[in-house]
Residue frames relative to the residue before (quaternion, step in Angstrom):
aa qw qx qy qz dx dy dz
X 1.0000 0.0000 0.0000 0.0000 0.00 0.00 0.00
X 0.4246 -0.6996 0.5173 0.2503 3.54 -0.97 0.92
X 0.2244 -0.8119 0.5286 0.1048 3.61 -0.64 1.11
X 0.4154 0.7457 -0.4528 0.2576 3.62 1.26 -0.09
X 0.6492 0.5097 -0.3585 0.4362 3.66 0.82 -0.81
X 0.6521 0.5098 -0.3287 0.4548 3.58 0.98 -0.77
X 0.6270 0.5317 -0.3348 0.4605 3.55 1.06 -0.73
X 0.6469 0.5161 -0.3190 0.4621 3.58 1.02 -0.81
X 0.6378 0.5232 -0.3300 0.4589 3.58 0.98 -0.83
X 0.6366 0.5326 -0.3295 0.4500 3.55 1.04 -0.83
X 0.6629 0.5041 -0.3179 0.4533 3.53 1.01 -0.83
X 0.7012 0.4714 -0.2692 0.4621 3.58 1.11 -0.70
X 0.4624 0.6943 -0.4545 0.3123 3.60 1.19 -0.24
X 0.5082 -0.6587 0.4523 0.3214 3.60 -0.92 0.85
X 0.5405 -0.6219 0.4500 0.3443 3.55 -1.06 0.66
X 0.5940 -0.5643 0.4142 0.3964 3.58 -1.12 0.53
X 0.5991 -0.5823 0.3950 0.3819 3.59 -1.06 0.69
X 0.4883 -0.6726 0.4782 0.2836 3.51 -1.03 0.87
X 0.5240 -0.6146 0.4863 0.3334 3.53 -1.12 0.66
X 0.4854 -0.6764 0.4532 0.3186 3.63 -0.67 1.01
X 0.4633 -0.6784 0.4974 0.2789 3.52 -0.97 0.93
X 0.4846 -0.6506 0.4945 0.3121 3.55 -1.03 0.76
X 0.5023 -0.6617 0.4482 0.3302 3.59 -0.81 0.88
X 0.5497 -0.6140 0.4529 0.3400 3.51 -1.10 0.75
X 0.4908 -0.6600 0.4835 0.2996 3.54 -1.02 0.82
X 0.3054 -0.7450 0.5697 0.1651 3.55 -0.76 1.08
X 0.4571 -0.7239 0.4410 0.2694 3.56 -0.62 1.14
X 0.6565 0.5127 -0.3185 0.4525 3.57 1.00 -0.83
X 0.6683 0.4870 -0.3054 0.4721 3.57 0.91 -0.91
X 0.6369 0.5356 -0.3299 0.4457 3.55 1.03 -0.79
X 0.6721 0.4954 -0.3090 0.4554 3.56 0.94 -0.85
X 0.6634 0.4946 -0.3128 0.4663 3.58 1.05 -0.69
X 0.5711 0.5877 -0.3970 0.4133 3.57 1.19 -0.40
X 0.5791 0.5284 -0.3787 0.4920 3.59 1.24 -0.34
X 0.5144 -0.6931 0.4136 0.2899 3.55 -0.75 1.05
X 0.3647 -0.7231 0.5450 0.2167 3.57 -0.69 1.11
X 0.6065 0.5443 -0.3489 0.4628 3.57 1.08 -0.70
X 0.6336 0.5348 -0.3242 0.4554 3.55 1.08 -0.74
X 0.6407 0.5151 -0.3261 0.4667 3.58 1.00 -0.81
X 0.6546 0.5047 -0.3172 0.4649 3.59 0.94 -0.85
X 0.6463 0.5113 -0.3185 0.4685 3.56 0.96 -0.85
X 0.6331 0.5382 -0.3177 0.4567 3.56 0.98 -0.88
X 0.6737 0.4859 -0.2982 0.4702 3.60 0.83 -0.97
X 0.6511 0.5241 -0.3194 0.4465 3.59 0.96 -0.86
X 0.6435 0.5123 -0.3285 0.4643 3.60 0.96 -0.83
X 0.6456 0.5097 -0.3261 0.4660 3.61 0.94 -0.84
X 0.6805 0.4966 -0.2983 0.4488 3.60 0.87 -0.95
X 0.7686 0.3876 -0.1961 0.4696 3.57 0.85 -0.99
X 0.4597 -0.7241 0.4190 0.2980 3.60 1.20 -0.34
X 0.7944 0.1168 -0.0911 0.5890 3.60 1.23 -0.04
X 0.5958 -0.5681 0.4324 0.3680 3.54 -1.25 0.44
X 0.6402 0.5412 -0.3350 0.4302 3.59 0.98 -0.78
X 0.6921 0.4591 -0.2806 0.4812 3.59 0.89 -0.93
X 0.6077 0.5393 -0.3543 0.4630 3.60 1.10 -0.64
X 0.6362 0.5266 -0.3265 0.4597 3.58 0.99 -0.81
X 0.6488 0.5095 -0.3141 0.4699 3.58 1.00 -0.82
X 0.6482 0.5243 -0.3111 0.4561 3.57 0.99 -0.85
X 0.7378 0.4105 -0.2235 0.4870 3.59 0.94 -0.89
X 0.4275 -0.7241 0.4516 0.2983 3.59 1.22 -0.24
X 0.6110 0.5050 -0.3689 0.4854 3.58 1.10 0.66
X 0.6552 -0.5272 0.3661 0.3985 3.58 -1.26 0.15
X 0.6194 -0.5569 0.4012 0.3810 3.56 -1.21 0.55
X 0.6438 0.5299 -0.3290 0.4432 3.58 1.00 -0.77
X 0.6204 0.5357 -0.3454 0.4569 3.60 1.09 -0.67
X 0.6317 0.5171 -0.3276 0.4757 3.59 1.03 -0.78
X 0.6612 0.5140 -0.3082 0.4512 3.56 0.91 -0.93
X 0.6598 0.5024 -0.3157 0.4610 3.60 0.92 -0.87
X 0.6475 0.5230 -0.3295 0.4456 3.60 0.95 -0.84
X 0.6712 0.4835 -0.3047 0.4722 3.57 0.93 -0.85
X 0.6394 0.5238 -0.3291 0.4566 3.59 0.97 -0.82
X 0.6424 0.5138 -0.3228 0.4682 3.58 1.00 -0.80
X 0.6359 0.5223 -0.3235 0.4672 3.56 1.02 -0.81
X 0.6549 0.5043 -0.3160 0.4657 3.58 0.93 -0.87
X 0.6399 0.5166 -0.3281 0.4649 3.59 1.03 -0.74
X 0.6684 0.5011 -0.2997 0.4607 3.59 0.94 -0.88
X 0.7149 0.4200 -0.2474 0.5014 3.57 1.06 -0.75
X 0.2766 -0.7741 0.5056 0.2620 3.55 1.32 -0.37
X 0.5946 0.5268 -0.3440 0.5006 3.52 1.08 0.87
X 0.3538 -0.6997 0.5729 0.2387 3.56 -1.07 0.74
X 0.2297 -0.8139 0.5259 0.0904 3.56 -0.70 1.12
X 0.7937 0.2179 -0.1033 0.5584 3.60 1.05 -0.71
X 0.2621 -0.6662 0.6672 0.2058 3.48 -1.38 0.49
X 0.0414 -0.8374 0.5440 -0.0330 3.57 -0.42 1.24
X 0.0069 0.7423 -0.6700 -0.0057 3.49 -1.09 0.86
X 0.6874 -0.4649 0.3369 0.4448 3.56 -1.26 0.02
X 0.7581 0.3910 -0.2073 0.4790 3.59 1.17 -0.47
X 0.8241 0.1248 -0.0360 0.5514 3.61 1.09 -0.51
X 0.1693 -0.7369 0.6452 0.1102 3.50 -1.37 0.40
X 0.0852 0.7963 -0.5929 0.0846 3.58 -0.73 1.03
X 0.5512 -0.6255 0.4514 0.3181 3.54 -1.24 0.51
X 0.4047 -0.6391 0.5902 0.2817 3.51 -1.21 0.58
X 0.6852 -0.4460 0.3487 0.4582 3.58 -1.25 0.10
X 0.6497 0.5003 -0.3127 0.4794 3.56 1.03 -0.83
X 0.6373 0.5351 -0.3234 0.4505 3.57 1.04 -0.77
X 0.6317 0.5256 -0.3313 0.4636 3.59 1.04 -0.77
X 0.6543 0.5032 -0.3091 0.4724 3.58 1.00 -0.84
X 0.6588 0.5042 -0.3127 0.4625 3.59 0.93 -0.90
X 0.6493 0.5172 -0.3175 0.4583 3.59 0.97 -0.83
X 0.6470 0.5250 -0.3224 0.4492 3.58 0.93 -0.88
X 0.6879 0.4707 -0.2799 0.4764 3.60 1.05 -0.74
X 0.7060 0.4787 -0.2646 0.4499 3.59 1.02 -0.80
X 0.5934 0.6452 -0.3661 0.3123 3.57 0.96 -0.88
X 0.6813 0.4774 -0.3323 0.4444 3.69 0.74 -0.86
X 0.6605 0.5156 -0.3152 0.4454 3.58 0.96 -0.83
X 0.6655 0.4893 -0.3064 0.4731 3.59 0.93 -0.87
X 0.6397 0.5247 -0.3312 0.4536 3.60 0.98 -0.79
X 0.6480 0.5051 -0.3210 0.4711 3.58 1.04 -0.73
X 0.6249 0.5230 -0.3408 0.4689 3.59 1.03 -0.73
X 0.6592 0.5006 -0.3079 0.4691 3.58 0.91 -0.93
X 0.6484 0.5170 -0.3161 0.4608 3.58 0.97 -0.85
X 0.6491 0.5186 -0.3140 0.4596 3.59 0.98 -0.85
X 0.6407 0.5181 -0.3214 0.4666 3.57 0.99 -0.85
X 0.6637 0.5028 -0.3031 0.4636 3.58 0.95 -0.90
X 0.6478 0.5146 -0.3221 0.4602 3.60 1.00 -0.79
X 0.6440 0.5051 -0.3254 0.4735 3.58 1.01 -0.77
X 0.6424 0.5100 -0.3238 0.4716 3.58 1.02 -0.78
X 0.6524 0.5113 -0.3146 0.4627 3.57 1.03 -0.79
X 0.6207 0.5437 -0.3470 0.4458 3.59 1.04 -0.73
X 0.7020 0.4466 -0.2658 0.4870 3.58 1.08 -0.71
X 0.8376 0.2374 -0.0621 0.4882 3.55 0.81 -1.03
X 0.6469 0.5417 -0.3317 0.4220 3.59 1.17 -0.34
X 0.7592 -0.2993 0.2642 0.5140 3.54 -1.25 -0.47
X 0.4642 -0.6889 0.4683 0.3011 3.64 -0.70 0.99
X 0.1776 0.7703 -0.5919 0.1573 3.56 -0.83 1.01
X 0.5786 0.5900 -0.4427 0.3480 3.55 -1.32 0.18
X 0.6102 -0.5569 0.4183 0.3776 3.55 -1.33 0.00
X 0.1640 -0.7617 0.6225 0.0733 3.52 -1.10 0.85
X 0.1606 -0.7941 0.5824 0.0665 3.58 -0.57 1.19
X 0.0901 -0.8217 0.5620 -0.0294 3.53 -0.60 1.27
X 0.0977 -0.7679 0.6300 0.0618 3.54 -1.25 0.57
X 0.0923 0.7751 -0.6226 0.0555 3.57 -1.08 0.72
X 0.5600 -0.5408 0.4817 0.4024 3.54 -1.25 0.35
X 0.6809 -0.5582 0.2826 0.3808 3.53 -1.09 0.78
X 0.7596 0.4048 -0.2430 0.4473 3.59 0.58 -1.09
X 0.6577 0.4880 -0.3184 0.4774 3.61 0.92 -0.83
X 0.6442 0.5240 -0.3219 0.4547 3.57 0.99 -0.79
X 0.6916 0.4816 -0.2825 0.4582 3.57 0.94 -0.90
X 0.7608 0.4116 -0.2142 0.4538 3.58 0.84 -0.98
X 0.8001 0.3148 -0.1379 0.4917 3.60 0.94 -0.88
X 0.7476 0.4254 -0.2425 0.4486 3.59 0.70 -1.07
X 0.7011 0.5138 -0.2958 0.3962 3.59 0.63 -1.12
X 0.6644 0.5130 -0.3446 0.4203 3.66 0.82 -0.77
X 0.6751 0.4959 -0.2993 0.4568 3.62 1.16 -0.45
X 0.5489 0.6666 -0.3896 0.3202 3.59 1.18 -0.40
X 0.5975 0.5686 -0.3803 0.4183 3.61 1.04 -0.61
X 0.6675 0.4920 -0.3016 0.4705 3.57 0.94 -0.85
X 0.6299 0.5256 -0.3372 0.4619 3.57 1.03 -0.75
X 0.6785 0.4888 -0.3035 0.4567 3.57 0.86 -0.92
X 0.6150 0.5364 -0.3502 0.4597 3.59 1.07 -0.64
X 0.6807 0.4758 -0.2798 0.4817 3.59 1.08 -0.71
X 0.7961 0.1587 -0.0586 0.5810 3.59 1.09 -0.72
X 0.0745 -0.8647 0.4953 0.0382 3.61 0.48 1.16
X 0.6408 0.5332 -0.3389 0.4360 3.62 1.18 -0.33
X 0.6158 0.5007 -0.3522 0.4960 3.59 1.30 0.07
X 0.1964 -0.7628 0.6056 0.1128 3.57 -0.83 1.02
X 0.2772 -0.7908 0.5357 0.1040 3.54 -0.96 0.96
X 0.0408 -0.7612 0.6473 0.0043 3.54 -1.06 0.87
X 0.0221 -0.8268 0.5598 -0.0496 3.58 -0.18 1.33
X 0.0802 -0.7818 0.6178 0.0278 3.55 -0.84 1.04
X 0.1992 -0.7756 0.5911 0.0964 3.58 -0.90 0.97
X 0.2285 0.7565 -0.5703 0.2241 3.55 -0.66 1.14
X 0.3556 -0.7521 0.5176 0.1999 3.57 -0.84 0.98
X 0.5551 0.5959 -0.4005 0.4200 3.59 1.24 -0.17
X 0.6044 -0.5493 0.4137 0.4023 3.61 -1.15 0.46
X 0.2825 -0.7619 0.5643 0.1457 3.55 -1.10 0.74
X 0.3019 -0.7220 0.5948 0.1838 3.56 -1.14 0.71
X 0.4025 -0.7537 0.4643 0.2331 3.57 -0.35 1.25
X 0.7086 0.4612 -0.2753 0.4575 3.58 0.88 -0.92
X 0.7192 0.4555 -0.2679 0.4511 3.57 0.67 -1.09
X 0.7507 0.3834 -0.2046 0.4975 3.59 1.00 -0.85
X 0.3538 -0.7729 0.4595 0.2574 3.58 1.38 0.02
X 0.2502 0.7820 -0.5196 0.2362 3.54 0.90 1.02
X 0.3241 -0.7427 0.5551 0.1876 3.57 -0.99 0.86
X 0.7999 -0.0001 0.0583 0.5973 3.58 0.88 -0.99
X 0.0637 -0.7916 0.6075 0.0157 3.56 -1.01 0.88
X 0.2622 -0.7226 0.6168 0.1693 3.55 -1.14 0.73
X 0.0239 -0.8226 0.5663 -0.0456 3.57 -0.62 1.16
X 0.2749 -0.7580 0.5762 0.1335 3.53 -1.21 0.67
X 0.7024 0.4928 -0.3414 0.3836 3.54 -1.27 0.39
X 0.6896 -0.3974 0.3546 0.4907 3.53 -0.92 -1.02
X 0.3063 -0.7562 0.5528 0.1694 3.55 -0.99 0.84
X 0.0521 0.8066 -0.5855 0.0630 3.57 -0.71 1.09
X 0.5056 0.6261 -0.4279 0.4114 3.60 1.25 0.39
X 0.2637 -0.8160 0.4977 0.1303 3.56 -0.20 1.30
X 0.6117 0.5725 -0.3559 0.4141 3.61 1.20 -0.33
X 0.6860 0.4681 -0.2767 0.4834 3.59 1.25 -0.27
X 0.3541 -0.6338 0.6277 0.2808 3.50 -1.31 0.43
X 0.0241 -0.8120 0.5816 -0.0433 3.59 -0.60 1.15
X 0.0918 -0.7951 0.5993 0.0132 3.56 -0.52 1.23
X 0.3475 -0.7467 0.5212 0.2237 3.59 -0.62 1.07
X 0.3121 -0.7527 0.5572 0.1598 3.53 -0.88 1.03
X 0.7594 -0.1440 0.1397 0.6190 3.55 0.87 -1.05
X 0.5691 -0.5479 0.4551 0.4109 3.61 -1.17 0.33
X 0.3601 -0.6984 0.5694 0.2417 3.55 -1.16 0.60
X 0.1274 -0.8187 0.5592 0.0287 3.55 -0.19 1.31
X 0.1581 -0.7893 0.5901 0.0616 3.56 -0.79 1.06
X 0.0382 -0.8320 0.5508 -0.0537 3.57 -0.48 1.27
X 0.3215 -0.6960 0.6060 0.2120 3.54 -1.10 0.79
X 0.0020 -0.8324 0.5487 -0.0775 3.55 -0.59 1.21
X 0.0340 -0.7545 0.6543 0.0374 3.50 -1.35 0.42
X 0.5556 -0.5746 0.4644 0.3815 3.56 -1.27 0.22
X 0.6160 -0.5399 0.4026 0.4086 3.62 -1.14 0.42
X 0.6248 0.5430 -0.3439 0.4433 3.58 1.04 -0.72
X 0.6473 0.4946 -0.3204 0.4835 3.59 0.96 -0.82
X 0.6502 0.5256 -0.3239 0.4428 3.58 0.92 -0.87
X 0.6605 0.4944 -0.3174 0.4675 3.62 0.97 -0.77
X 0.7145 0.4633 -0.2632 0.4533 3.58 0.96 -0.83
X 0.8340 0.2123 -0.0659 0.5050 3.58 0.91 -0.89
X 0.4590 -0.6535 0.4725 0.3728 3.58 1.19 -0.25
X 0.3860 -0.6942 0.5515 0.2547 3.56 -1.34 -0.03
X 0.5387 -0.6151 0.4480 0.3616 3.61 -1.03 0.64
X 0.2428 -0.7779 0.5668 0.1212 3.55 -0.96 0.93
X 0.7555 0.1780 -0.1522 0.6119 3.57 1.32 -0.01
X 0.6562 -0.5061 0.3720 0.4182 3.56 -1.23 0.33
X 0.6566 0.5307 -0.3205 0.4295 3.59 0.95 -0.85
X 0.6295 0.5617 -0.3404 0.4152 3.60 1.10 -0.60
X 0.4695 0.6790 -0.4477 0.3436 3.59 1.23 -0.17
X 0.5851 0.6007 -0.3669 0.4029 3.58 1.14 -0.62
X 0.6759 0.4958 -0.2895 0.4620 3.58 1.17 -0.48
X 0.6955 0.4837 -0.2576 0.4647 3.60 1.25 -0.10
X 0.5173 -0.5863 0.5237 0.3383 3.49 -1.37 0.41
X 0.1033 -0.8162 0.5682 0.0161 3.58 -0.67 1.10
X 0.2498 -0.7363 0.6122 0.1438 3.53 -1.20 0.67
X 0.1590 -0.8369 0.5224 0.0363 3.57 -0.57 1.19
X 0.3428 -0.7021 0.5897 0.2045 3.50 -1.35 0.48
X 0.2380 -0.7457 0.6058 0.1426 3.54 -0.91 0.96
X 0.3774 -0.7615 0.4888 0.1969 3.57 -0.67 1.15
X 0.6912 -0.4739 0.3422 0.4249 3.56 -1.30 0.26
X 0.6275 0.5482 -0.3279 0.4451 3.58 1.17 -0.59
X 0.5650 -0.6010 0.3797 0.4187 3.58 1.26 -0.37
X 0.6387 0.5223 -0.3461 0.4467 3.59 1.16 -0.39
X 0.5389 -0.6196 0.4728 0.3195 3.54 -1.27 0.50
X 0.4969 -0.6567 0.4843 0.2955 3.56 -0.93 0.93
X 0.2967 -0.7439 0.5757 0.1647 3.55 -0.93 0.98
X 0.4135 -0.6922 0.5293 0.2640 3.57 -0.85 0.97
X 0.1788 -0.7984 0.5703 0.0732 3.56 -0.95 0.89
X 0.0286 -0.7820 0.6224 -0.0166 3.51 -1.11 0.85
X 0.3145 -0.6996 0.5973 0.2343 3.51 -1.33 0.22
X 0.0535 0.8028 -0.5846 0.1040 3.53 -0.59 1.21
X 0.8330 -0.0469 -0.0319 0.5503 3.56 -0.67 1.17
X 0.7223 -0.4661 0.2373 0.4524 3.55 0.99 0.88
X 0.6857 0.4487 -0.2795 0.5004 3.60 1.26 -0.03
X 0.5074 -0.6284 0.4934 0.3229 3.55 -1.22 0.57
X 0.0505 -0.7788 0.6250 0.0167 3.55 -0.94 0.91
X 0.1732 -0.7913 0.5820 0.0715 3.56 -0.78 1.08
X 0.1174 -0.7940 0.5961 0.0211 3.53 -1.01 0.90
X 0.2402 -0.7262 0.6246 0.1578 3.56 -0.96 0.89
X 0.2393 -0.8207 0.5036 0.1248 3.55 -0.01 1.33
X 0.4662 -0.6563 0.5171 0.2909 3.56 -1.09 0.77
X 0.2747 -0.8350 0.4628 0.1146 3.54 -0.44 1.23
X 0.2935 -0.6789 0.6428 0.1993 3.50 -1.16 0.79
X 0.7751 0.0059 0.0155 0.6316 3.55 1.15 -0.76
X 0.0976 -0.7603 0.6361 0.0881 3.56 -1.26 0.48
X 0.0428 -0.7876 0.6146 -0.0064 3.55 -1.05 0.85
X 0.3606 -0.7210 0.5415 0.2385 3.57 -1.18 0.50
X 0.6660 0.4244 -0.2976 0.5365 3.56 1.26 0.44
X 0.4700 -0.7106 0.4470 0.2724 3.59 -0.74 1.09
X 0.6205 0.5449 -0.3546 0.4385 3.61 1.04 -0.64
X 0.6519 0.5042 -0.3216 0.4663 3.59 1.04 -0.71
X 0.5907 0.5398 -0.3600 0.4797 3.59 1.12 -0.63
X 0.6655 0.5072 -0.2991 0.4588 3.58 0.87 -0.97
X 0.6739 0.5005 -0.3110 0.4456 3.57 0.87 -0.90
X 0.6274 0.5317 -0.3417 0.4549 3.60 1.02 -0.75
X 0.6526 0.4948 -0.3156 0.4793 3.59 1.01 -0.78
X 0.6401 0.5172 -0.3283 0.4636 3.61 0.95 -0.80
X 0.6836 0.4807 -0.2741 0.4759 3.56 1.12 -0.71
X 0.5565 -0.6507 0.3759 0.3545 3.60 1.24 0.09
X 0.4073 0.7481 -0.4476 0.2722 3.58 1.24 0.35
X 0.7832 -0.2380 0.1613 0.5512 3.62 1.16 -0.32
X 0.5572 -0.5670 0.4747 0.3777 3.54 -1.32 -0.36
X 0.0343 -0.7886 0.6139 0.0046 3.56 -1.19 0.57
X 0.3589 -0.6777 0.5869 0.2598 3.54 -1.27 0.46
X 0.0411 0.8134 -0.5710 0.1032 3.55 -0.60 1.20
X 0.5909 -0.5796 0.4308 0.3596 3.54 -1.26 0.46
X 0.6332 -0.5889 0.3621 0.3481 3.55 -1.10 0.81
X 0.6510 0.5316 -0.3421 0.4202 3.61 0.92 -0.82
X 0.6278 0.5455 -0.3373 0.4411 3.60 1.19 -0.51
X 0.8181 0.3372 -0.1147 0.4515 3.55 0.93 -0.92
X 0.4536 0.7197 -0.4536 0.2656 3.63 1.16 -0.33
X 0.6654 0.5112 -0.3099 0.4470 3.58 0.84 -0.95
X 0.6846 0.4763 -0.2876 0.4710 3.59 0.96 -0.85
X 0.6183 0.5266 -0.3490 0.4675 3.59 1.06 -0.63
X 0.6651 0.5000 -0.3100 0.4600 3.60 0.91 -0.86
X 0.7044 0.4534 -0.2595 0.4805 3.58 1.07 -0.76
X 0.5150 -0.6660 0.4096 0.3513 3.60 1.24 -0.10
X 0.4745 0.6777 -0.4448 0.3431 3.59 1.20 0.19
X 0.7600 0.1884 -0.1297 0.6083 3.59 1.30 -0.33
X 0.1565 -0.7248 0.6549 0.1457 3.53 -1.36 0.35
X 0.2960 -0.7710 0.5461 0.1403 3.57 -1.12 0.71
X 0.0590 -0.7826 0.6189 0.0318 3.55 -1.25 0.48
X 0.7995 0.3243 -0.2406 0.4447 3.54 -1.38 0.20
X 0.2951 0.7771 -0.5184 0.2009 3.63 1.09 0.46
X 0.5650 0.5955 -0.3947 0.4129 3.61 1.17 -0.39
X 0.7203 0.3898 -0.2350 0.5234 3.58 1.26 -0.34
X 0.3757 0.7442 -0.4866 0.2613 3.60 1.23 0.21
X 0.4787 -0.6594 0.4864 0.3154 3.63 -0.93 0.81
X 0.2112 -0.8111 0.5385 0.0868 3.57 -1.03 0.77
X 0.6175 0.5595 -0.3451 0.4319 3.60 1.21 0.37
X 0.5537 0.5830 -0.4044 0.4358 3.58 1.17 0.53
X 0.0232 -0.8101 0.5857 0.0119 3.56 -1.22 0.39
X 0.3800 -0.6299 0.6064 0.3020 3.49 -1.42 0.05
X 0.1043 -0.8378 0.5357 -0.0166 3.56 -0.62 1.18
X 0.2352 -0.6885 0.6576 0.1957 3.51 -1.30 0.50
X 0.1006 -0.8441 0.5255 -0.0367 3.56 -0.58 1.23
X 0.0727 0.7638 -0.6386 0.0592 3.53 -1.18 0.71
X 0.6551 -0.6016 0.3192 0.3273 3.55 -1.22 0.44
X 0.8360 0.0998 -0.0119 0.5395 3.61 0.88 -0.79
X 0.4074 -0.6960 0.5379 0.2455 3.52 -1.15 0.69
X 0.7287 0.4064 -0.2122 0.5087 3.58 1.22 -0.49
X 0.8540 0.1630 -0.1217 0.4789 3.54 -1.26 0.54
X 0.2060 0.7873 -0.5482 0.1931 3.55 0.93 0.91
X 0.4781 -0.6261 0.5186 0.3324 3.61 -0.98 0.73
X 0.6275 -0.5748 0.3681 0.3747 3.56 -1.08 0.70
X 0.6365 0.5519 -0.3478 0.4115 3.61 0.97 -0.77
X 0.6622 0.4740 -0.3071 0.4925 3.61 1.07 -0.68
X 0.6532 0.5359 -0.3215 0.4275 3.57 0.90 -0.91
X 0.7059 0.4479 -0.2890 0.4666 3.60 0.82 -0.92
X 0.6055 0.5461 -0.3687 0.4463 3.61 1.09 -0.58
X 0.6535 0.4998 -0.3124 0.4750 3.60 0.91 -0.88
X 0.6842 0.4866 -0.2860 0.4618 3.57 0.91 -0.92
X 0.6485 0.5061 -0.3184 0.4711 3.60 1.13 -0.56
X 0.7414 0.4516 -0.2476 0.4302 3.57 0.75 -1.05
X 0.6220 0.6011 -0.3598 0.3497 3.58 0.91 -0.89
X 0.7393 0.3886 -0.2821 0.4720 3.68 0.58 -0.91
X 0.6510 0.5324 -0.3365 0.4237 3.60 1.01 -0.64
X 0.6422 0.4842 -0.3357 0.4903 3.59 1.02 -0.66
X 0.6524 0.5139 -0.3192 0.4564 3.58 1.00 -0.78
X 0.6811 0.4932 -0.2844 0.4603 3.59 1.14 -0.55
X 0.5067 0.6903 -0.4078 0.3169 3.61 1.23 -0.08
X 0.3519 -0.7681 0.4740 0.2479 3.60 1.26 -0.08
X 0.2664 0.7780 -0.5158 0.2403 3.54 0.72 1.15
X 0.4966 0.6457 -0.4290 0.3905 3.60 1.26 0.28
X 0.1677 0.8174 -0.5307 0.1487 3.58 -0.19 1.21
X 0.3179 0.7995 -0.4728 0.1903 3.58 1.21 0.28
X 0.7834 0.3644 -0.1853 0.4682 3.59 0.82 -0.96
X 0.6454 0.5885 -0.3163 0.3703 3.59 1.20 -0.36
X 0.8137 0.3053 -0.1116 0.4818 3.55 1.06 -0.66
X 0.2937 0.7439 -0.5452 0.2510 3.57 1.01 0.70
X 0.4124 -0.7268 0.4892 0.2499 3.57 -0.66 1.06
X 0.4534 -0.6846 0.4902 0.2924 3.61 -0.93 0.79
X 0.5867 -0.5765 0.4363 0.3648 3.50 -1.18 0.55
X 0.5051 -0.6558 0.4567 0.3258 3.62 -0.95 0.76
């Protein structure tokens, strides 16, 4: 029988599967495999001079300290202590290990203490704040001098921007927001209701009258606000329990709330503005308000932050300082300045 075909088949047979290569040892995983509890126990024994005193310092039993150190010695395959019934001393290897571990452990302890001080100690550090432009300029900024006088170790960084802010990307500690809050990831504490009032100057009211219904706005010169997004702000009202939005016909449009206010003060038309912007002018008689019976009642000015728990002291004292002072500014003017019907 010819054996050549069998020899050829043997030559063509696939090689046996290769033995899987052992995964490379990850240095980080390897270092974590060494017992951190063992390292702490080891450092405590060196500092205190005995296993018994180390156990007292750590608040655990002497046997637990001994087991942790023994496990560490097994993992390192090295004897760290020379132990007798009367004394405990480091081996040469133990002295080397201690010299290498001590700076790292001291830095960890220091970091823990600094974090505890940030929460419970004297408030200090940088506080990054965000607010919408007009509310930040008129309400938030004037209060910062008093806050800094009370907490001189806190440095303040206030950014004014009408665009939405990303707490994580922008590293914001506290943000002041207006309108309705629908971000479930934030803690939002309402400071005051956001009252939206349709206002005009007395001169405009004498010359053109004031709208007595939402539909009458079409007969008036309106001053609009262009939002940071580029779109025109829609006036909002509450009618028969429902929200009604109106795109007012504009005589002028501005992308700055102060310019809208100034145009209304100058008699250029009517505008819907937030109560904090106009209260002072209403009290002084420089503006008159109308349509307050249709003012929306589901808006607010909020102070916002990321977590209710474990707040650094600098954030906690800032919230506690600003909240009562903003509420005390007497910015509630919705019911006091509704213009009477002609």
